[in-house]
PyMOL CGO cylinders between C-alpha atoms (Angstrom):
from pymol import cmd
from pymol.cgo import CYLINDER

trace = [
    CYLINDER, -67.11, -21.49, 47.56, -68.25, -23.64, 44.64, 0.3, 1, 1, 1, 1, 1, 1,
    CYLINDER, -68.25, -23.64, 44.64, -66.89, -23.02, 41.17, 0.3, 1, 1, 1, 1, 1, 1,
    CYLINDER, -66.89, -23.02, 41.17, -68.52, -20.10, 39.37, 0.3, 1, 1, 1, 1, 1, 1,
    CYLINDER, -68.52, -20.10, 39.37, -68.82, -19.26, 35.70, 0.3, 1, 1, 1, 1, 1, 1,
    CYLINDER, -68.82, -19.26, 35.70, -66.97, -15.97, 35.26, 0.3, 1, 1, 1, 1, 1, 1,
    CYLINDER, -66.97, -15.97, 35.26, -66.96, -13.65, 32.24, 0.3, 1, 1, 1, 1, 1, 1,
    CYLINDER, -66.96, -13.65, 32.24, -64.06, -11.17, 31.96, 0.3, 1, 1, 1, 1, 1, 1,
    CYLINDER, -64.06, -11.17, 31.96, -63.79, -8.53, 29.27, 0.3, 1, 1, 1, 1, 1, 1,
    CYLINDER, -63.79, -8.53, 29.27, -60.39, -7.19, 28.27, 0.3, 1, 1, 1, 1, 1, 1,
    CYLINDER, -60.39, -7.19, 28.27, -58.90, -10.58, 29.13, 0.3, 1, 1, 1, 1, 1, 1,
    CYLINDER, -58.90, -10.58, 29.13, -55.93, -10.61, 26.77, 0.3, 1, 1, 1, 1, 1, 1,
    CYLINDER, -55.93, -10.61, 26.77, -53.56, -8.50, 28.86, 0.3, 1, 1, 1, 1, 1, 1,
    CYLINDER, -53.56, -8.50, 28.86, -53.11, -6.36, 31.94, 0.3, 1, 1, 1, 1, 1, 1,
    CYLINDER, -53.11, -6.36, 31.94, -55.65, -6.49, 34.75, 0.3, 1, 1, 1, 1, 1, 1,
    CYLINDER, -55.65, -6.49, 34.75, -58.07, -8.60, 32.71, 0.3, 1, 1, 1, 1, 1, 1,
    CYLINDER, -58.07, -8.60, 32.71, -55.54, -11.33, 31.98, 0.3, 1, 1, 1, 1, 1, 1,
    CYLINDER, -55.54, -11.33, 31.98, -54.23, -11.29, 35.54, 0.3, 1, 1, 1, 1, 1, 1,
    CYLINDER, -54.23, -11.29, 35.54, -57.76, -11.59, 36.90, 0.3, 1, 1, 1, 1, 1, 1,
    CYLINDER, -57.76, -11.59, 36.90, -58.54, -14.49, 34.60, 0.3, 1, 1, 1, 1, 1, 1,
    CYLINDER, -58.54, -14.49, 34.60, -55.46, -16.34, 35.88, 0.3, 1, 1, 1, 1, 1, 1,
    CYLINDER, -55.46, -16.34, 35.88, -56.41, -15.54, 39.49, 0.3, 1, 1, 1, 1, 1, 1,
    CYLINDER, -56.41, -15.54, 39.49, -59.89, -17.03, 39.11, 0.3, 1, 1, 1, 1, 1, 1,
    CYLINDER, -59.89, -17.03, 39.11, -58.64, -20.08, 37.19, 0.3, 1, 1, 1, 1, 1, 1,
    CYLINDER, -58.64, -20.08, 37.19, -56.09, -20.81, 39.92, 0.3, 1, 1, 1, 1, 1, 1,
    CYLINDER, -56.09, -20.81, 39.92, -58.99, -20.93, 42.39, 0.3, 1, 1, 1, 1, 1, 1,
    CYLINDER, -58.99, -20.93, 42.39, -61.05, -23.42, 40.44, 0.3, 1, 1, 1, 1, 1, 1,
    CYLINDER, -61.05, -23.42, 40.44, -63.47, -21.19, 38.56, 0.3, 1, 1, 1, 1, 1, 1,
    CYLINDER, -63.47, -21.19, 38.56, -64.48, -21.45, 34.90, 0.3, 1, 1, 1, 1, 1, 1,
    CYLINDER, -64.48, -21.45, 34.90, -63.60, -18.34, 32.91, 0.3, 1, 1, 1, 1, 1, 1,
    CYLINDER, -63.60, -18.34, 32.91, -64.79, -16.96, 29.59, 0.3, 1, 1, 1, 1, 1, 1,
    CYLINDER, -64.79, -16.96, 29.59, -62.50, -14.23, 28.31, 0.3, 1, 1, 1, 1, 1, 1,
    CYLINDER, -62.50, -14.23, 28.31, -63.55, -11.51, 25.85, 0.3, 1, 1, 1, 1, 1, 1,
    CYLINDER, -63.55, -11.51, 25.85, -61.14, -9.29, 23.96, 0.3, 1, 1, 1, 1, 1, 1,
    CYLINDER, -61.14, -9.29, 23.96, -60.50, -7.86, 20.49, 0.3, 1, 1, 1, 1, 1, 1,
    CYLINDER, -60.50, -7.86, 20.49, -57.09, -9.55, 20.65, 0.3, 1, 1, 1, 1, 1, 1,
    CYLINDER, -57.09, -9.55, 20.65, -56.08, -13.22, 20.93, 0.3, 1, 1, 1, 1, 1, 1,
    CYLINDER, -56.08, -13.22, 20.93, -55.18, -14.67, 24.33, 0.3, 1, 1, 1, 1, 1, 1,
    CYLINDER, -55.18, -14.67, 24.33, -52.04, -16.46, 25.46, 0.3, 1, 1, 1, 1, 1, 1,
    CYLINDER, -52.04, -16.46, 25.46, -53.84, -18.23, 28.31, 0.3, 1, 1, 1, 1, 1, 1,
    CYLINDER, -53.84, -18.23, 28.31, -53.88, -22.02, 28.03, 0.3, 1, 1, 1, 1, 1, 1,
    CYLINDER, -53.88, -22.02, 28.03, -56.11, -23.66, 30.63, 0.3, 1, 1, 1, 1, 1, 1,
    CYLINDER, -56.11, -23.66, 30.63, -58.80, -26.38, 30.36, 0.3, 1, 1, 1, 1, 1, 1,
    CYLINDER, -58.80, -26.38, 30.36, -61.32, -24.15, 32.16, 0.3, 1, 1, 1, 1, 1, 1,
    CYLINDER, -61.32, -24.15, 32.16, -60.66, -21.08, 30.02, 0.3, 1, 1, 1, 1, 1, 1,
    CYLINDER, -60.66, -21.08, 30.02, -62.42, -20.20, 26.78, 0.3, 1, 1, 1, 1, 1, 1,
    CYLINDER, -62.42, -20.20, 26.78, -61.53, -17.09, 24.79, 0.3, 1, 1, 1, 1, 1, 1,
    CYLINDER, -61.53, -17.09, 24.79, -63.64, -15.15, 22.31, 0.3, 1, 1, 1, 1, 1, 1,
    CYLINDER, -63.64, -15.15, 22.31, -62.21, -12.48, 20.01, 0.3, 1, 1, 1, 1, 1, 1,
    CYLINDER, -62.21, -12.48, 20.01, -65.08, -9.99, 20.04, 0.3, 1, 1, 1, 1, 1, 1,
    CYLINDER, -65.08, -9.99, 20.04, -65.85, -6.28, 20.30, 0.3, 1, 1, 1, 1, 1, 1,
    CYLINDER, -65.85, -6.28, 20.30, -67.68, -5.43, 23.53, 0.3, 1, 1, 1, 1, 1, 1,
    CYLINDER, -67.68, -5.43, 23.53, -69.68, -2.75, 21.74, 0.3, 1, 1, 1, 1, 1, 1,
    CYLINDER, -69.68, -2.75, 21.74, -71.50, -5.43, 19.74, 0.3, 1, 1, 1, 1, 1, 1,
    CYLINDER, -71.50, -5.43, 19.74, -72.72, -7.71, 22.54, 0.3, 1, 1, 1, 1, 1, 1,
    CYLINDER, -72.72, -7.71, 22.54, -76.10, -8.30, 20.89, 0.3, 1, 1, 1, 1, 1, 1,
    CYLINDER, -76.10, -8.30, 20.89, -74.31, -9.70, 17.84, 0.3, 1, 1, 1, 1, 1, 1,
    CYLINDER, -74.31, -9.70, 17.84, -72.18, -12.19, 19.79, 0.3, 1, 1, 1, 1, 1, 1,
    CYLINDER, -72.18, -12.19, 19.79, -72.74, -15.93, 19.36, 0.3, 1, 1, 1, 1, 1, 1,
    CYLINDER, -72.74, -15.93, 19.36, -74.97, -17.65, 21.89, 0.3, 1, 1, 1, 1, 1, 1,
    CYLINDER, -74.97, -17.65, 21.89, -73.14, -17.83, 25.22, 0.3, 1, 1, 1, 1, 1, 1,
    CYLINDER, -73.14, -17.83, 25.22, -74.14, -19.03, 28.69, 0.3, 1, 1, 1, 1, 1, 1,
    CYLINDER, -74.14, -19.03, 28.69, -74.92, -16.26, 31.13, 0.3, 1, 1, 1, 1, 1, 1,
    CYLINDER, -74.92, -16.26, 31.13, -72.21, -15.88, 33.80, 0.3, 1, 1, 1, 1, 1, 1,
    CYLINDER, -72.21, -15.88, 33.80, -72.62, -15.84, 37.56, 0.3, 1, 1, 1, 1, 1, 1,
    CYLINDER, -72.62, -15.84, 37.56, -69.91, -13.18, 37.80, 0.3, 1, 1, 1, 1, 1, 1,
    CYLINDER, -69.91, -13.18, 37.80, -69.27, -10.44, 35.22, 0.3, 1, 1, 1, 1, 1, 1,
    CYLINDER, -69.27, -10.44, 35.22, -66.03, -8.45, 35.40, 0.3, 1, 1, 1, 1, 1, 1,
    CYLINDER, -66.03, -8.45, 35.40, -65.70, -5.47, 33.06, 0.3, 1, 1, 1, 1, 1, 1,
    CYLINDER, -65.70, -5.47, 33.06, -61.97, -4.89, 32.55, 0.3, 1, 1, 1, 1, 1, 1,
    CYLINDER, -61.97, -4.89, 32.55, -62.00, -3.88, 28.88, 0.3, 1, 1, 1, 1, 1, 1,
    CYLINDER, -62.00, -3.88, 28.88, -60.93, -0.32, 28.22, 0.3, 1, 1, 1, 1, 1, 1,
    CYLINDER, -60.93, -0.32, 28.22, -58.89, 1.92, 25.96, 0.3, 1, 1, 1, 1, 1, 1,
    CYLINDER, -58.89, 1.92, 25.96, -57.17, 5.27, 26.18, 0.3, 1, 1, 1, 1, 1, 1,
    CYLINDER, -57.17, 5.27, 26.18, -57.59, 6.77, 22.72, 0.3, 1, 1, 1, 1, 1, 1,
    CYLINDER, -57.59, 6.77, 22.72, -60.23, 8.33, 20.48, 0.3, 1, 1, 1, 1, 1, 1,
    CYLINDER, -60.23, 8.33, 20.48, -62.63, 5.47, 21.33, 0.3, 1, 1, 1, 1, 1, 1,
    CYLINDER, -62.63, 5.47, 21.33, -62.73, 6.19, 25.08, 0.3, 1, 1, 1, 1, 1, 1,
    CYLINDER, -62.73, 6.19, 25.08, -66.45, 6.96, 25.42, 0.3, 1, 1, 1, 1, 1, 1,
    CYLINDER, -66.45, 6.96, 25.42, -67.49, 4.36, 22.86, 0.3, 1, 1, 1, 1, 1, 1,
    CYLINDER, -67.49, 4.36, 22.86, -65.54, 1.49, 24.42, 0.3, 1, 1, 1, 1, 1, 1,
    CYLINDER, -65.54, 1.49, 24.42, -65.08, 2.31, 28.10, 0.3, 1, 1, 1, 1, 1, 1,
    CYLINDER, -65.08, 2.31, 28.10, -68.65, 3.43, 28.75, 0.3, 1, 1, 1, 1, 1, 1,
    CYLINDER, -68.65, 3.43, 28.75, -70.99, 2.42, 25.93, 0.3, 1, 1, 1, 1, 1, 1,
    CYLINDER, -70.99, 2.42, 25.93, -69.25, -0.91, 25.36, 0.3, 1, 1, 1, 1, 1, 1,
    CYLINDER, -69.25, -0.91, 25.36, -69.29, -1.76, 29.07, 0.3, 1, 1, 1, 1, 1, 1,
    CYLINDER, -69.29, -1.76, 29.07, -72.99, -0.90, 29.19, 0.3, 1, 1, 1, 1, 1, 1,
    CYLINDER, -72.99, -0.90, 29.19, -73.69, -3.14, 26.19, 0.3, 1, 1, 1, 1, 1, 1,
    CYLINDER, -73.69, -3.14, 26.19, -71.98, -6.14, 27.80, 0.3, 1, 1, 1, 1, 1, 1,
    CYLINDER, -71.98, -6.14, 27.80, -73.56, -5.56, 31.20, 0.3, 1, 1, 1, 1, 1, 1,
    CYLINDER, -73.56, -5.56, 31.20, -77.09, -5.21, 29.83, 0.3, 1, 1, 1, 1, 1, 1,
    CYLINDER, -77.09, -5.21, 29.83, -76.65, -8.37, 27.75, 0.3, 1, 1, 1, 1, 1, 1,
    CYLINDER, -76.65, -8.37, 27.75, -74.84, -10.62, 30.24, 0.3, 1, 1, 1, 1, 1, 1,
    CYLINDER, -74.84, -10.62, 30.24, -75.13, -9.02, 33.68, 0.3, 1, 1, 1, 1, 1, 1,
    CYLINDER, -75.13, -9.02, 33.68, -78.77, -8.24, 34.38, 0.3, 1, 1, 1, 1, 1, 1,
    CYLINDER, -78.77, -8.24, 34.38, -80.39, -11.65, 34.86, 0.3, 1, 1, 1, 1, 1, 1,
    CYLINDER, -80.39, -11.65, 34.86, -81.71, -13.78, 37.74, 0.3, 1, 1, 1, 1, 1, 1,
    CYLINDER, -81.71, -13.78, 37.74, -78.61, -16.00, 37.90, 0.3, 1, 1, 1, 1, 1, 1,
    CYLINDER, -78.61, -16.00, 37.90, -76.12, -13.17, 38.37, 0.3, 1, 1, 1, 1, 1, 1,
    CYLINDER, -76.12, -13.17, 38.37, -74.19, -13.05, 41.66, 0.3, 1, 1, 1, 1, 1, 1,
    CYLINDER, -74.19, -13.05, 41.66, -71.84, -10.11, 41.17, 0.3, 1, 1, 1, 1, 1, 1,
    CYLINDER, -71.84, -10.11, 41.17, -70.89, -7.47, 38.60, 0.3, 1, 1, 1, 1, 1, 1,
    CYLINDER, -70.89, -7.47, 38.60, -67.72, -5.45, 38.82, 0.3, 1, 1, 1, 1, 1, 1,
    CYLINDER, -67.72, -5.45, 38.82, -66.60, -2.41, 36.83, 0.3, 1, 1, 1, 1, 1, 1,
    CYLINDER, -66.60, -2.41, 36.83, -62.89, -1.69, 36.66, 0.3, 1, 1, 1, 1, 1, 1,
    CYLINDER, -62.89, -1.69, 36.66, -62.94, 2.07, 36.78, 0.3, 1, 1, 1, 1, 1, 1,
    CYLINDER, -62.94, 2.07, 36.78, -60.19, 4.63, 37.29, 0.3, 1, 1, 1, 1, 1, 1,
    CYLINDER, -60.19, 4.63, 37.29, -59.02, 7.15, 39.85, 0.3, 1, 1, 1, 1, 1, 1,
    CYLINDER, -59.02, 7.15, 39.85, -59.46, 9.75, 37.11, 0.3, 1, 1, 1, 1, 1, 1,
    CYLINDER, -59.46, 9.75, 37.11, -63.23, 9.37, 37.52, 0.3, 1, 1, 1, 1, 1, 1,
    CYLINDER, -63.23, 9.37, 37.52, -62.81, 10.91, 40.97, 0.3, 1, 1, 1, 1, 1, 1,
    CYLINDER, -62.81, 10.91, 40.97, -60.14, 13.48, 40.15, 0.3, 1, 1, 1, 1, 1, 1,
    CYLINDER, -60.14, 13.48, 40.15, -60.82, 14.46, 36.54, 0.3, 1, 1, 1, 1, 1, 1,
    CYLINDER, -60.82, 14.46, 36.54, -57.16, 13.96, 35.67, 0.3, 1, 1, 1, 1, 1, 1,
    CYLINDER, -57.16, 13.96, 35.67, -55.85, 12.26, 32.51, 0.3, 1, 1, 1, 1, 1, 1,
    CYLINDER, -55.85, 12.26, 32.51, -57.36, 12.85, 29.07, 0.3, 1, 1, 1, 1, 1, 1,
    CYLINDER, -57.36, 12.85, 29.07, -60.82, 14.54, 28.98, 0.3, 1, 1, 1, 1, 1, 1,
    CYLINDER, -60.82, 14.54, 28.98, -62.75, 11.79, 27.18, 0.3, 1, 1, 1, 1, 1, 1,
    CYLINDER, -62.75, 11.79, 27.18, -61.07, 9.08, 29.25, 0.3, 1, 1, 1, 1, 1, 1,
    CYLINDER, -61.07, 9.08, 29.25, -61.95, 10.79, 32.53, 0.3, 1, 1, 1, 1, 1, 1,
    CYLINDER, -61.95, 10.79, 32.53, -65.51, 11.32, 31.30, 0.3, 1, 1, 1, 1, 1, 1,
    CYLINDER, -65.51, 11.32, 31.30, -65.87, 7.68, 30.24, 0.3, 1, 1, 1, 1, 1, 1,
    CYLINDER, -65.87, 7.68, 30.24, -64.74, 6.42, 33.63, 0.3, 1, 1, 1, 1, 1, 1,
    CYLINDER, -64.74, 6.42, 33.63, -66.85, 9.04, 35.40, 0.3, 1, 1, 1, 1, 1, 1,
    CYLINDER, -66.85, 9.04, 35.40, -69.90, 7.68, 33.61, 0.3, 1, 1, 1, 1, 1, 1,
    CYLINDER, -69.90, 7.68, 33.61, -69.18, 4.25, 35.07, 0.3, 1, 1, 1, 1, 1, 1,
    CYLINDER, -69.18, 4.25, 35.07, -69.61, 5.65, 38.59, 0.3, 1, 1, 1, 1, 1, 1,
    CYLINDER, -69.61, 5.65, 38.59, -73.28, 6.44, 37.97, 0.3, 1, 1, 1, 1, 1, 1,
    CYLINDER, -73.28, 6.44, 37.97, -73.83, 3.31, 35.88, 0.3, 1, 1, 1, 1, 1, 1,
    CYLINDER, -73.83, 3.31, 35.88, -72.47, 1.15, 38.70, 0.3, 1, 1, 1, 1, 1, 1,
    CYLINDER, -72.47, 1.15, 38.70, -75.11, 2.50, 41.05, 0.3, 1, 1, 1, 1, 1, 1,
    CYLINDER, -75.11, 2.50, 41.05, -77.81, 2.05, 38.43, 0.3, 1, 1, 1, 1, 1, 1,
    CYLINDER, -77.81, 2.05, 38.43, -76.93, -1.61, 37.94, 0.3, 1, 1, 1, 1, 1, 1,
    CYLINDER, -76.93, -1.61, 37.94, -76.62, -2.21, 41.70, 0.3, 1, 1, 1, 1, 1, 1,
    CYLINDER, -76.62, -2.21, 41.70, -80.20, -1.03, 42.16, 0.3, 1, 1, 1, 1, 1, 1,
    CYLINDER, -80.20, -1.03, 42.16, -81.46, -3.19, 39.31, 0.3, 1, 1, 1, 1, 1, 1,
    CYLINDER, -81.46, -3.19, 39.31, -79.76, -6.47, 40.29, 0.3, 1, 1, 1, 1, 1, 1,
    CYLINDER, -79.76, -6.47, 40.29, -80.46, -6.16, 44.01, 0.3, 1, 1, 1, 1, 1, 1,
    CYLINDER, -80.46, -6.16, 44.01, -83.74, -8.01, 43.46, 0.3, 1, 1, 1, 1, 1, 1,
    CYLINDER, -83.74, -8.01, 43.46, -81.65, -11.05, 42.48, 0.3, 1, 1, 1, 1, 1, 1,
    CYLINDER, -81.65, -11.05, 42.48, -79.56, -10.79, 45.65, 0.3, 1, 1, 1, 1, 1, 1,
    CYLINDER, -79.56, -10.79, 45.65, -76.62, -9.69, 43.51, 0.3, 1, 1, 1, 1, 1, 1,
    CYLINDER, -76.62, -9.69, 43.51, -74.09, -6.89, 44.05, 0.3, 1, 1, 1, 1, 1, 1,
    CYLINDER, -74.09, -6.89, 44.05, -72.41, -4.43, 41.71, 0.3, 1, 1, 1, 1, 1, 1,
    CYLINDER, -72.41, -4.43, 41.71, -69.45, -2.18, 42.50, 0.3, 1, 1, 1, 1, 1, 1,
    CYLINDER, -69.45, -2.18, 42.50, -66.61, -0.41, 40.75, 0.3, 1, 1, 1, 1, 1, 1,
    CYLINDER, -66.61, -0.41, 40.75, -62.96, -0.59, 41.76, 0.3, 1, 1, 1, 1, 1, 1,
    CYLINDER, -62.96, -0.59, 41.76, -61.34, 2.65, 40.68, 0.3, 1, 1, 1, 1, 1, 1,
    CYLINDER, -61.34, 2.65, 40.68, -57.62, 1.98, 40.52, 0.3, 1, 1, 1, 1, 1, 1,
    CYLINDER, -57.62, 1.98, 40.52, -54.85, 4.53, 40.38, 0.3, 1, 1, 1, 1, 1, 1,
    CYLINDER, -54.85, 4.53, 40.38, -51.52, 3.44, 38.95, 0.3, 1, 1, 1, 1, 1, 1,
    CYLINDER, -51.52, 3.44, 38.95, -51.18, -0.26, 38.11, 0.3, 1, 1, 1, 1, 1, 1,
    CYLINDER, -51.18, -0.26, 38.11, -48.00, -1.85, 36.74, 0.3, 1, 1, 1, 1, 1, 1,
    CYLINDER, -48.00, -1.85, 36.74, -49.29, -2.93, 33.32, 0.3, 1, 1, 1, 1, 1, 1,
    CYLINDER, -49.29, -2.93, 33.32, -47.91, -2.74, 29.79, 0.3, 1, 1, 1, 1, 1, 1,
    CYLINDER, -47.91, -2.74, 29.79, -50.27, 0.17, 29.08, 0.3, 1, 1, 1, 1, 1, 1,
    CYLINDER, -50.27, 0.17, 29.08, -48.42, 2.32, 31.64, 0.3, 1, 1, 1, 1, 1, 1,
    CYLINDER, -48.42, 2.32, 31.64, -44.87, 1.64, 30.44, 0.3, 1, 1, 1, 1, 1, 1,
    CYLINDER, -44.87, 1.64, 30.44, -44.54, 5.15, 28.92, 0.3, 1, 1, 1, 1, 1, 1,
    CYLINDER, -44.54, 5.15, 28.92, -44.30, 6.50, 32.49, 0.3, 1, 1, 1, 1, 1, 1,
    CYLINDER, -44.30, 6.50, 32.49, -43.05, 3.52, 34.52, 0.3, 1, 1, 1, 1, 1, 1,
    CYLINDER, -43.05, 3.52, 34.52, -39.99, 3.21, 32.26, 0.3, 1, 1, 1, 1, 1, 1,
    CYLINDER, -39.99, 3.21, 32.26, -39.23, 6.93, 32.20, 0.3, 1, 1, 1, 1, 1, 1,
    CYLINDER, -39.23, 6.93, 32.20, -37.08, 7.81, 35.26, 0.3, 1, 1, 1, 1, 1, 1,
    CYLINDER, -37.08, 7.81, 35.26, -38.02, 11.49, 35.24, 0.3, 1, 1, 1, 1, 1, 1,
    CYLINDER, -38.02, 11.49, 35.24, -41.77, 10.96, 34.93, 0.3, 1, 1, 1, 1, 1, 1,
    CYLINDER, -41.77, 10.96, 34.93, -41.69, 8.08, 37.41, 0.3, 1, 1, 1, 1, 1, 1,
    CYLINDER, -41.69, 8.08, 37.41, -39.96, 10.25, 40.00, 0.3, 1, 1, 1, 1, 1, 1,
    CYLINDER, -39.96, 10.25, 40.00, -42.63, 12.92, 39.58, 0.3, 1, 1, 1, 1, 1, 1,
    CYLINDER, -42.63, 12.92, 39.58, -45.40, 10.34, 40.07, 0.3, 1, 1, 1, 1, 1, 1,
    CYLINDER, -45.40, 10.34, 40.07, -43.76, 8.86, 43.15, 0.3, 1, 1, 1, 1, 1, 1,
    CYLINDER, -43.76, 8.86, 43.15, -43.40, 12.36, 44.61, 0.3, 1, 1, 1, 1, 1, 1,
    CYLINDER, -43.40, 12.36, 44.61, -47.20, 12.62, 44.80, 0.3, 1, 1, 1, 1, 1, 1,
    CYLINDER, -47.20, 12.62, 44.80, -47.85, 9.00, 45.80, 0.3, 1, 1, 1, 1, 1, 1,
    CYLINDER, -47.85, 9.00, 45.80, -47.57, 8.53, 49.60, 0.3, 1, 1, 1, 1, 1, 1,
    CYLINDER, -47.57, 8.53, 49.60, -47.05, 4.75, 49.39, 0.3, 1, 1, 1, 1, 1, 1,
    CYLINDER, -47.05, 4.75, 49.39, -44.19, 5.32, 46.91, 0.3, 1, 1, 1, 1, 1, 1,
    CYLINDER, -44.19, 5.32, 46.91, -45.25, 2.52, 44.62, 0.3, 1, 1, 1, 1, 1, 1,
    CYLINDER, -45.25, 2.52, 44.62, -48.00, 1.42, 42.24, 0.3, 1, 1, 1, 1, 1, 1,
    CYLINDER, -48.00, 1.42, 42.24, -50.31, -1.55, 42.53, 0.3, 1, 1, 1, 1, 1, 1,
    CYLINDER, -50.31, -1.55, 42.53, -49.36, -4.84, 40.88, 0.3, 1, 1, 1, 1, 1, 1,
    CYLINDER, -49.36, -4.84, 40.88, -51.72, -6.71, 38.58, 0.3, 1, 1, 1, 1, 1, 1,
    CYLINDER, -51.72, -6.71, 38.58, -51.99, -9.50, 41.16, 0.3, 1, 1, 1, 1, 1, 1,
    CYLINDER, -51.99, -9.50, 41.16, -53.06, -7.00, 43.84, 0.3, 1, 1, 1, 1, 1, 1,
    CYLINDER, -53.06, -7.00, 43.84, -55.74, -5.68, 41.50, 0.3, 1, 1, 1, 1, 1, 1,
    CYLINDER, -55.74, -5.68, 41.50, -56.93, -9.25, 40.86, 0.3, 1, 1, 1, 1, 1, 1,
    CYLINDER, -56.93, -9.25, 40.86, -57.08, -9.91, 44.61, 0.3, 1, 1, 1, 1, 1, 1,
    CYLINDER, -57.08, -9.91, 44.61, -59.34, -6.90, 45.07, 0.3, 1, 1, 1, 1, 1, 1,
    CYLINDER, -59.34, -6.90, 45.07, -61.55, -7.99, 42.19, 0.3, 1, 1, 1, 1, 1, 1,
    CYLINDER, -61.55, -7.99, 42.19, -61.84, -11.50, 43.59, 0.3, 1, 1, 1, 1, 1, 1,
    CYLINDER, -61.84, -11.50, 43.59, -62.72, -10.21, 47.04, 0.3, 1, 1, 1, 1, 1, 1,
    CYLINDER, -62.72, -10.21, 47.04, -65.41, -7.84, 45.76, 0.3, 1, 1, 1, 1, 1, 1,
    CYLINDER, -65.41, -7.84, 45.76, -67.06, -10.43, 43.49, 0.3, 1, 1, 1, 1, 1, 1,
    CYLINDER, -67.06, -10.43, 43.49, -66.65, -13.69, 45.41, 0.3, 1, 1, 1, 1, 1, 1,
    CYLINDER, -66.65, -13.69, 45.41, -66.19, -12.93, 49.11, 0.3, 1, 1, 1, 1, 1, 1,
    CYLINDER, -66.19, -12.93, 49.11, -68.29, -9.77, 49.29, 0.3, 1, 1, 1, 1, 1, 1,
    CYLINDER, -68.29, -9.77, 49.29, -72.05, -10.28, 49.50, 0.3, 1, 1, 1, 1, 1, 1,
    CYLINDER, -72.05, -10.28, 49.50, -73.33, -7.04, 51.04, 0.3, 1, 1, 1, 1, 1, 1,
    CYLINDER, -73.33, -7.04, 51.04, -71.32, -4.05, 49.82, 0.3, 1, 1, 1, 1, 1, 1,
    CYLINDER, -71.32, -4.05, 49.82, -73.04, -2.82, 46.65, 0.3, 1, 1, 1, 1, 1, 1,
    CYLINDER, -73.04, -2.82, 46.65, -73.43, 0.32, 44.57, 0.3, 1, 1, 1, 1, 1, 1,
    CYLINDER, -73.43, 0.32, 44.57, -70.04, 1.61, 45.73, 0.3, 1, 1, 1, 1, 1, 1,
    CYLINDER, -70.04, 1.61, 45.73, -67.23, 3.26, 43.78, 0.3, 1, 1, 1, 1, 1, 1,
    CYLINDER, -67.23, 3.26, 43.78, -64.08, 2.32, 45.67, 0.3, 1, 1, 1, 1, 1, 1,
    CYLINDER, -64.08, 2.32, 45.67, -60.97, 4.42, 45.04, 0.3, 1, 1, 1, 1, 1, 1,
    CYLINDER, -60.97, 4.42, 45.04, -57.73, 2.41, 45.37, 0.3, 1, 1, 1, 1, 1, 1,
    CYLINDER, -57.73, 2.41, 45.37, -54.79, 4.58, 44.40, 0.3, 1, 1, 1, 1, 1, 1,
    CYLINDER, -54.79, 4.58, 44.40, -52.21, 4.47, 47.19, 0.3, 1, 1, 1, 1, 1, 1,
    CYLINDER, -52.21, 4.47, 47.19, -53.62, 7.83, 48.39, 0.3, 1, 1, 1, 1, 1, 1,
    CYLINDER, -53.62, 7.83, 48.39, -52.33, 9.64, 45.32, 0.3, 1, 1, 1, 1, 1, 1,
    CYLINDER, -52.33, 9.64, 45.32, -55.62, 11.53, 44.91, 0.3, 1, 1, 1, 1, 1, 1,
    CYLINDER, -55.62, 11.53, 44.91, -55.78, 12.38, 48.60, 0.3, 1, 1, 1, 1, 1, 1,
    CYLINDER, -55.78, 12.38, 48.60, -52.25, 13.68, 49.02, 0.3, 1, 1, 1, 1, 1, 1,
    CYLINDER, -52.25, 13.68, 49.02, -53.12, 16.91, 50.82, 0.3, 1, 1, 1, 1, 1, 1,
    CYLINDER, -53.12, 16.91, 50.82, -49.96, 18.74, 51.83, 0.3, 1, 1, 1, 1, 1, 1,
    CYLINDER, -49.96, 18.74, 51.83, -50.56, 20.65, 55.05, 0.3, 1, 1, 1, 1, 1, 1,
    CYLINDER, -50.56, 20.65, 55.05, -48.39, 23.77, 55.20, 0.3, 1, 1, 1, 1, 1, 1,
    CYLINDER, -48.39, 23.77, 55.20, -47.47, 25.19, 58.64, 0.3, 1, 1, 1, 1, 1, 1,
    CYLINDER, -47.47, 25.19, 58.64, -44.40, 26.74, 60.24, 0.3, 1, 1, 1, 1, 1, 1,
    CYLINDER, -44.40, 26.74, 60.24, -42.07, 24.18, 61.76, 0.3, 1, 1, 1, 1, 1, 1,
    CYLINDER, -42.07, 24.18, 61.76, -41.88, 24.35, 65.56, 0.3, 1, 1, 1, 1, 1, 1,
]
cmd.load_cgo(trace, "trace")
């Protein structure tokens, strides 16, 4: 498809940075948003050091054709950043006639309630907000979905991925016996925003079946 103007929040590291690289490699123009500087150096990449909670105060920026909400935290600002901040960006840059696709990077915890209470609640709120936006942008022929990832091999998850004991416990309840890579996450994001034109308003759980690991107990024959 032709080159699109893509806006990615949380673009300095992890899934956001990997997604920015993925889109750039495929000829798209990317605007990255993060509270931290970026190490990406590409002629089609522009980076803004901004807080997503203050979208109305940002400098004048062109509206994107694709908006990807990757920004998120796991601390005392969970609700404020993960939910309210994502809403601020989406209302400012996502709901307009030129939009093609909006994607929320959610979490498996929105489906299971696991992890920290405020974090799970913030990601749970994105499930309903995704459907709300999908209904509102449908009149533009646009789609909106959330990809709710389980474990992804990012710097944020090093406290467990580098701990042999904790990692063994996680793998015990993960049928695929591995976590998703950042590139795999970016592939999913690209597919749902560029290739997909009909699936909308969906919250798609991608966790290697960790949340669905039902252990059937029955006497051995």
